[in-house]
C-alpha positions in Angstrom: 0.0 0.0 0.0 1.3 3.4 -1.0 1.9 6.1 1.7 -0.4 9.1 1.6 1.2 12.1 0.0 0.3 15.8 0.2 1.6 19.1 -1.0 0.6 22.7 -0.2 0.9 25.6 -2.6 1.1 29.3 -1.7 0.7 32.2 -4.1 1.0 35.9 -3.5 0.1 37.5 -6.8 1.8 40.7 -5.7 5.2 38.9 -5.2 5.1 35.8 -7.4 4.2 35.1 -11.0 3.2 31.6 -10.2 2.4 29.6 -7.1 5.2 28.1 -5.1 5.5 24.8 -3.2 4.9 25.6 0.5 5.0 22.1 1.9 5.3 18.5 0.9 5.3 15.2 2.7 4.2 11.6 2.9 2.8 9.4 5.6 2.4 11.3 8.9 3.7 14.6 7.4 1.1 14.3 4.6 -1.6 13.7 7.2 -0.5 16.8 9.1 -0.5 19.0 5.9 -4.1 17.8 5.3 -5.1 18.4 8.9 -3.9 22.0 8.8 -5.6 22.6 5.5 -8.9 21.3 6.9 -8.6 23.3 10.1 -8.1 26.5 8.1 -10.9 25.8 5.6 -8.4 25.5 2.8 -9.9 23.5 -0.2 -8.3 20.1 -0.8 -8.1 18.6 -4.2 -6.8 15.1 -5.0 -4.6 14.7 -8.0 -2.2 11.7 -8.2 -0.5 12.9 -11.3 0.3 16.4 -10.0 1.6 15.1 -6.7 4.3 13.2 -8.7 5.4 16.4 -10.4 5.4 18.4 -7.1 7.3 15.8 -5.2 10.3 16.6 -7.4 10.3 20.3 -6.4 12.0 21.8 -3.5 10.1 23.8 -0.9 9.8 27.4 -2.1 10.3 26.5 -5.7 7.9 27.9 -8.4 5.7 25.4 -10.2 7.1 24.4 -13.6 5.4 25.8 -16.8 4.3 22.3 -17.8 1.7 22.3 -15.1 0.4 25.9 -15.2 -2.8 24.8 -16.9 -3.5 22.2 -14.2 -2.8 24.8 -11.5 -5.1 27.2 -13.2 -7.8 24.6 -13.0 -7.1 24.1 -9.2 -7.3 27.8 -8.6 -10.6 28.0 -10.5 -11.8 25.1 -8.2 -10.7 27.1 -5.1 -12.4 30.3 -6.3 -15.6 28.3 -7.0 -15.5 26.6 -3.6 -15.0 30.0 -1.9 -17.9 31.5 -3.8 -20.2 28.5 -2.9 -19.2 28.8 0.8 -19.9 32.6 0.8 -23.3 32.1 -0.8 -24.3 29.4 1.7 -23.0 31.1 4.9 -23.6 34.8 4.1 -27.3 34.6 3.6 -28.4 37.4 6.0 
């Protein structure tokens, strides 16, 4: 059985052209990355292909151009999730 893997990206559009790898890990570290994401209401997306690409990067390294389209899809998913959350919980 494969160990669970997780990565975390960060992106400051004022400082970076593309997102950077903020954390990566497997096993217990992956579980901790996911726990922190859940506790902070950070959307989680499962993608086995991308995790293989990101596992080759160093922490702080920008994502490679070959996966920019995939990251754009993830960011769109996050924006959509945030919009859904706002619509559900901000009904005053």
